[in-house]
C-alpha positions in Angstrom: -96.8 64.9 157.7 -93.9 66.6 155.9 -94.4 70.3 155.6 -92.0 72.0 153.3 -91.5 75.6 152.5 -93.1 76.8 149.3 -90.6 76.1 146.5 -90.6 76.5 142.8 -92.1 73.4 141.1 -88.8 72.4 139.5 -87.0 72.4 142.9 -89.9 70.5 144.4 -89.5 67.9 141.6 -85.9 67.3 142.5 -86.4 67.1 146.3 -84.6 64.0 147.5 -85.1 64.2 151.3 -88.5 63.0 152.4 -89.3 61.5 148.9 -90.2 58.0 148.0 -87.9 58.0 145.1 -84.9 56.4 146.9 -87.2 53.4 147.7 -88.5 53.2 144.2 -85.3 53.5 142.2 -84.1 49.9 142.8 -87.4 48.5 141.6 -87.4 50.8 138.6 -83.9 49.7 137.7 -84.9 46.1 138.1 -87.9 46.5 135.7 -85.7 48.4 133.3 -83.1 45.6 133.2 -85.8 43.0 132.8 -87.3 44.9 129.9 -83.8 45.3 128.3 -83.3 41.5 128.5 -86.7 40.8 127.1 -86.1 43.1 124.1 -82.7 41.6 123.5 -84.1 38.1 123.8 -87.0 38.9 121.4 -84.7 40.5 118.8 -81.6 38.3 118.9 -82.0 35.0 120.8 -85.6 34.0 120.3 -86.9 35.0 116.8 -90.5 34.3 117.6 -93.0 35.2 114.9 -95.1 37.3 117.4 -95.8 40.6 115.8 -95.3 43.4 118.3 -96.3 46.5 116.5 -96.2 49.9 118.1 -99.6 49.7 119.8 -99.4 46.2 121.4 -96.9 47.0 124.2 -99.0 50.1 125.2 -102.1 47.9 125.3 -100.5 45.3 127.5 -99.1 48.0 129.9 -102.5 49.7 130.0 -104.3 46.5 130.9 -101.8 45.7 133.7 -102.0 49.3 135.0 -105.8 49.2 135.0 -105.9 46.0 137.0 -103.3 47.3 139.4 -105.0 50.6 139.9 -108.4 48.9 140.3 -107.0 46.8 143.2 -105.3 49.9 144.8 -108.5 51.9 144.5 -110.6 49.2 146.2 -108.0 48.9 149.0 -108.0 52.6 149.6 -111.8 52.6 149.7 -111.8 49.7 152.2 -109.4 51.7 154.4 -111.5 54.8 154.3 
């Protein structure tokens, strides 16, 4: 268990040592680049007549997040 001295919340937010952020950054950048390619393909390369209004992407992300968190929640209860 990592025990750190009591810091201001902003300094704790920027703590790099002992954080999982170095492990997550490559995955986040990969997902960012895939989303950039998908948006560019949708806008320029593949003019599909699929209407993506402002609420549809949030609905898709919400459904995927709900399924993911459901599996994580079940796995954590199984471990407990």
